[in-house]
C-alpha atoms as a printed R data frame, in Angstrom:
   type eleno elety resid chain resno       x       y      z
1  ATOM     1    CA   GLU     A     1 -14.855  26.272 19.369
2  ATOM     2    CA   GLY     A     2 -18.473  25.109 19.031
3  ATOM     3    CA   GLY     A     3 -18.102  23.338 15.667
4  ATOM     4    CA   ALA     A     4 -20.124  20.378 14.513
5  ATOM     5    CA   ALA     A     5 -19.524  16.994 16.093
6  ATOM     6    CA   PRO     A     6 -17.112  14.793 14.135
7  ATOM     7    CA   ALA     A     7 -18.798  12.513 11.634
8  ATOM     8    CA   VAL     A     8 -18.837   8.838 12.546
9  ATOM     9    CA   PRO     A     9 -18.306   6.479  9.607
10 ATOM    10    CA   TRP     A    10 -21.391   4.273  9.108
11 ATOM    11    CA   PHE     A    11 -19.424   1.031  9.366
12 ATOM    12    CA   VAL     A    12 -18.407   1.879 12.951
13 ATOM    13    CA   LEU     A    13 -22.046   1.518 13.965
14 ATOM    14    CA   GLY     A    14 -22.085  -1.896 12.301
15 ATOM    15    CA   PHE     A    15 -18.975  -2.941 14.215
16 ATOM    16    CA   VAL     A    16 -20.547  -1.857 17.494
17 ATOM    17    CA   ALA     A    17 -23.759  -3.722 16.675
18 ATOM    18    CA   LEU     A    18 -21.824  -6.899 15.850
19 ATOM    19    CA   ILE     A    19 -19.806  -6.595 19.059
20 ATOM    20    CA   VAL     A    20 -23.039  -6.416 21.049
21 ATOM    21    CA   VAL     A    21 -24.592  -9.383 19.198
22 ATOM    22    CA   ASN     A    22 -21.439 -11.476 19.608
23 ATOM    23    CA   SER     A    23 -21.094 -10.557 23.294
24 ATOM    24    CA   LEU     A    24 -24.679 -11.638 23.967
25 ATOM    25    CA   GLN     A    25 -23.874 -15.031 22.377
26 ATOM    26    CA   ILE     A    26 -27.273 -15.221 20.708
27 ATOM    27    CA   LEU     A    27 -26.011 -16.630 17.401
28 ATOM    28    CA   PRO     A    28 -25.455 -20.365 16.933
29 ATOM    29    CA   ALA     A    29 -21.811 -21.461 17.131
30 ATOM    30    CA   GLY     A    30 -21.940 -22.800 13.562
31 ATOM    31    CA   LEU     A    31 -23.060 -19.432 12.210
32 ATOM    32    CA   VAL     A    32 -20.326 -17.632 14.157
33 ATOM    33    CA   ALA     A    33 -17.726 -20.034 12.728
34 ATOM    34    CA   THR     A    34 -19.029 -19.425  9.205
35 ATOM    35    CA   LEU     A    35 -18.987 -15.659  9.698
36 ATOM    36    CA   ASN     A    36 -15.423 -15.847 11.012
37 ATOM    37    CA   ALA     A    37 -14.373 -17.818  7.924
38 ATOM    38    CA   LEU     A    38 -16.052 -15.242  5.663
39 ATOM    39    CA   ASP     A    39 -14.312 -12.474  7.604
40 ATOM    40    CA   THR     A    40 -10.922 -14.113  7.076
41 ATOM    41    CA   PHE     A    41 -11.643 -14.549  3.368
42 ATOM    42    CA   ALA     A    42 -12.741 -10.912  2.960
43 ATOM    43    CA   LEU     A    43  -9.649  -9.637  4.776
44 ATOM    44    CA   THR     A    44  -7.411 -11.846  2.632
45 ATOM    45    CA   MET     A    45  -9.012 -10.517 -0.549
46 ATOM    46    CA   ALA     A    46  -8.614  -6.921  0.646
47 ATOM    47    CA   MET     A    47  -4.924  -7.450  1.421
48 ATOM    48    CA   ALA     A    48  -4.393  -9.141 -1.938
49 ATOM    49    CA   ALA     A    49  -6.068  -6.222 -3.709
50 ATOM    50    CA   LEU     A    50  -3.733  -3.802 -1.960
51 ATOM    51    CA   GLY     A    51  -0.758  -5.899 -3.025
52 ATOM    52    CA   ILE     A    52  -1.932  -6.104 -6.626
53 ATOM    53    CA   GLU     A    53  -2.173  -2.304 -6.755
54 ATOM    54    CA   THR     A    54   1.419  -1.869 -5.520
55 ATOM    55    CA   ARG     A    55   3.812  -0.648 -8.186
56 ATOM    56    CA   MET     A    56   7.561  -1.055 -7.639
57 ATOM    57    CA   GLU     A    57   8.312   2.066 -9.687
58 ATOM    58    CA   ARG     A    58   6.214   4.214 -7.352
59 ATOM    59    CA   MET     A    59   7.983   2.681 -4.368
60 ATOM    60    CA   ARG     A    60  11.349   3.605 -5.895
61 ATOM    61    CA   GLN     A    61  10.114   7.134 -6.525
62 ATOM    62    CA   ALA     A    62   9.114   7.477 -2.873
63 ATOM    63    CA   GLY     A    63  12.761   7.170 -1.875
64 ATOM    64    CA   ALA     A    64  14.821   5.208  0.605
65 ATOM    65    CA   ARG     A    65  13.502   6.982  3.707
66 ATOM    66    CA   VAL     A    66   9.946   5.882  2.975
67 ATOM    67    CA   LEU     A    67  11.039   2.286  2.312
68 ATOM    68    CA   VAL     A    68  13.070   2.204  5.545
69 ATOM    69    CA   LEU     A    69  10.080   3.531  7.476
70 ATOM    70    CA   ALA     A    70   7.788   0.951  5.849
71 ATOM    71    CA   THR     A    71  10.250  -1.812  6.758
72 ATOM    72    CA   LEU     A    72  10.453  -0.612 10.364
73 ATOM    73    CA   LEU     A    73   6.668  -0.435 10.638
74 ATOM    74    CA   PHE     A    74   6.348  -3.917  9.149
75 ATOM    75    CA   GLY     A    75   8.806  -5.234 11.746
76 ATOM    76    CA   TRP     A    76   6.900  -3.425 14.498
77 ATOM    77    CA   LEU     A    77   3.634  -5.023 13.365
78 ATOM    78    CA   LEU     A    78   5.212  -8.468 13.229
79 ATOM    79    CA   ALA     A    79   6.760  -8.129 16.686
80 ATOM    80    CA   GLY     A    80   3.582  -6.638 18.142
81 ATOM    81    CA   GLY     A    81   1.412  -9.366 16.648
82 ATOM    82    CA   TYR     A    82   3.751 -12.059 17.915
83 ATOM    83    CA   GLY     A    83   3.798 -10.477 21.374
84 ATOM    84    CA   MET     A    84   0.006 -10.243 21.467
85 ATOM    85    CA   THR     A    85  -0.249 -13.882 20.395
86 ATOM    86    CA   LEU     A    86   2.106 -14.965 23.182
87 ATOM    87    CA   LEU     A    87   0.152 -12.910 25.706
88 ATOM    88    CA   ALA     A    88  -3.155 -14.364 24.559
89 ATOM    89    CA   MET     A    89  -1.761 -17.897 24.796
90 ATOM    90    CA   ARG     A    90  -0.546 -17.284 28.344
91 ATOM    91    CA   LEU     A    91  -3.851 -15.787 29.456
92 ATOM    92    CA   GLY     A    92  -5.958 -18.415 27.681
């Protein structure tokens, strides 16, 4: 019914602001390249942290169905990423 509007996480506003700034191309190319490198580094560290926290025993406890689903999703992400890369290369 007339409940409160859903809360928007604060970082979404930051993403939107960065999209606008990048679209206006007001930052020097060197700064954009540096920010992209920092972004890649931060994402790599986040993924590594997730991997470090993974415990094989907990994965075994989750059962085969969960592992099969995770494997299927991983394959889907790989195929989707590869397909998007091919599409981007054709359009670019």
